N, C-alpha and C positions, 0 to 999 in steps of 0.2 A: 504494500500500500504506500502511496506517495502522499507526503504532507502537502497541504495547500496553504499558500501564504494568505489567501483571502480569509481563511478560517483561523489564522494565527496558530497553526498546528506545529507542535514538536512532540513526536511520539516517544514516550518513555520506553526504553528497551532494557533497563536494568531491573531485574526481578526483585533483587534484595531491597531496592529503593521502594518498589511498589508495596512490598510487605511492610516496610516501616511506615509508609503513609497510611495504609489500611489499618494498621494496628495503633495508629495515633488517635483514632476516635475513642473517646471515653464515655460518651453518653448514648451511643447508638443502641445498645441493648435496652436502655431505659426508654428510649422513644419507640423502638421497634421498627423504625423506618430510616432509610438512608437514601439520599438522592445524589448520584454522581453526575457532575456536569462535564460534558465533552469526553466520553470514554474512549473515543478514537479507536485504536486497534484492540483495546480491551486488556492491556497489561495490568492496570490497577483494578479493573472490573473483576478479573479472575481472583485476585486476592480478597476483594470484598465479598465475593460469593462464597469464600471459605467460611464466612461467618453467618451462613444462612440460618443456623439454629438460633442466632441472636437477634437478627433483624431481617426485614424484607428490603432488598435492594432494588431501586428504580434508577434509570439512567436517561438523561436527555442529551440527544445528539442532533445537531443541525445539519451535518453533512450527510446527504443521502447515500453516498458511497460507503461511509463508515457504518451507517445503519445496516446496509446490506451485508457488509462484512461481519458485523456483530451478530446478525441474525443467523448467519452460517456457522460462525465459530462458537457462539454462546447461546444456543437455542433455548437454554433453560431460563433466560430472561423473559422470553415470551412477550406478553403485552406490557411488561414492566419496562421495556425499551421504548422510549417515547421520541418520535422524530419531531423535534421542535427546537426553537431557539430559547435558551434559558431566560434571556432578557424579556421574553414575551410569555414566560411560563406562568400559568395560573394554577396554584397548588390545590384549589378547591375540588376539581374533578378527581384528583388522584389521592389526596390526603384528607379531604374535607377540612376540618379545623384541627386535625391532629398534628402533633409536633413531628419534625423530622430533622435529621442531621444532614449537613451539606458537605460534600467532599469533591475533590477533583484536581487533576493536572490542568489547571484552567488555561484556556486559550489566551495567550499573552496580550493579544490586541484588544480584548474586552475584559481583562481581569479586574480592573478597578470598577467597571460597570457592574460586574458580578457582585462585588462587595456592596455597592450601593443598593442593588436589588435585594441582597440579603438583609440590609438594614430595613428596607421597606417590609420585609417578611419576618422581621425579628420575633414577632409573637409566636411564630411556628418553628423558628430555627434556634435551638439552644446552643448549638455548637457547629463550627465550621473548621475543617482541616483542608488546606489548599496549598498547591504549588504555584508560586509566582516568580516572575523575574526578581532576583535578589533585591534590586533597587526598590521595587514596589513593596516587597515584604518588609524591608527595612523601614520604609516610610510608614507602613501601617502600625508597626510595633514600637516605633521610636518614642521616647518620653519627651516632655517639654524641655527645651534648651538644646535639643539635637539639631544639627545642620539640616537634616532631612524631615524633621517634624513639620507637619503642614495640615492642610484641610482634611485629607483622608485620615490622618492620625487622630485628629480631634473628633471627627464624626463617628469613627469606629469606636474609639475608646470611651465615648459617652455611653455606649450600650454593651460593649464586649471587653473582656479582659484578654489582651493579646499575649501570645507566647511564641517566640522564635524556636523552632524545633531543630532544624538542621539545614545545611547547605548542600546543594546538588550541583555537581560539575557538568559542564556542557556535554562531555562524552557519554553521559547517561541517556542521551536523546538521539533520535534520528528524525530529521537532520539535527546536528548539534546547534543550539542557539549561540549567538556571539557573546552572550553574557551568562554569568552564573545564575542559578535558580535557588529558591529556598522554600521550605515547607513551614507553614505557621499554623497555629491553632487559635481560634477565637472562641471563648466561652462566654455565653451571655450572662450579664449581670442580673441580679434579682429584680431590679427596678426597670420596668419596660418603658416608662415615660419620664420625660424631663420635667422639672418644676418651672417650666417656661413655655412660651409659644415656640414650637419646634421650627416653624417657618422662619421666625425672627432669629433663632439660634443659628440656623444654617446661613442665613443672609449675612449675619455679623461675622461668622467664621470665614466665609468666602471673601468678604470685603477686606477683612484684616490681612489675609494672606495674599491677596492680589498684589499687594506692595509690601512684602514681608520685611523689607529693610527699613521701612518707615515706622515711626511711632504711631500708636493707636490714635492719637489726636488728629493725625493726618488722614488715616485710612477710614476712620469711622465718622467723618464729617456728615455723611448723609443721614446719620442716625441720631446724633446728639447735638444740642445747641452749643454754640461757640463758648459760652461762659462755663459750661460743664467741662468741655474738652480742655480748655485752657487753665482752669483753676484747680482741677483735680489731678494730682500727681500720678494717679493710677494710669492715666492715658499717656504717660511718658514712656510706657513699656512698649516693647516690640512684640509682635504676635507669637513668636515661637517661645516666649517665656511663660505663656499662660497655659495651664491645663484645661481640660474640657469643662471642669466645674466653673472656672472663671468666666468662660464664655456663656454659660448658663446664667451667671449673675449679671453679665452685661445685657443679655436678652431680657431679664427680669427688670433691669433698670430702664430699658427701653419701653417696657410696658407700663412704667410708672409706679 
């Protein structure tokens, strides 16, 4: 099977890495359901199927050629192999309102979008284990003050506790990517909602990091009156110094 650039495909060929990824799920048996995104040739899928006594595995694959391949190679998936784009996936027909874990060697060209989709579905997804470009993984798990801490870091960490699991070298894939990859785990926090308007929260985070080298008093001008921005030393900070909780407080201040 040939990888297609249009799908951002890099097929995992290292069986031991697939085992490590599959075994990194901690809540799968508790939910009883796992959804794999972009199974491709089925390297990770085979290792997930070893856990069939613990949970039911479902897989979403957008590439029709890969769907046909998986139907031939892993017929036991049956109707649990879904031909669709995860970004358009509606869990209701498959899982109803039941929880499920998310896993995958995510297509690199949409991996950040997959994370944002997970945030939208957070009420049903208590855990995610995923392979990303290392740069993206670092961004997701990095703490405040880090050079790569940014919008994705804040939005994810507001709802999930991130953990960097391990690095994967390019030679573990076919074709090998030009960058290293990394596997991370996200475990959902107990609290599913923020103590603020989530739309305002996202707007403030994005505005702050759009000019990350500037102080908040410059980047948040659309949200707060000049006298607040100029007289409060809080706004002298730069966006990467603030944890997600601080952005919640800013959103609450915006609401009055």
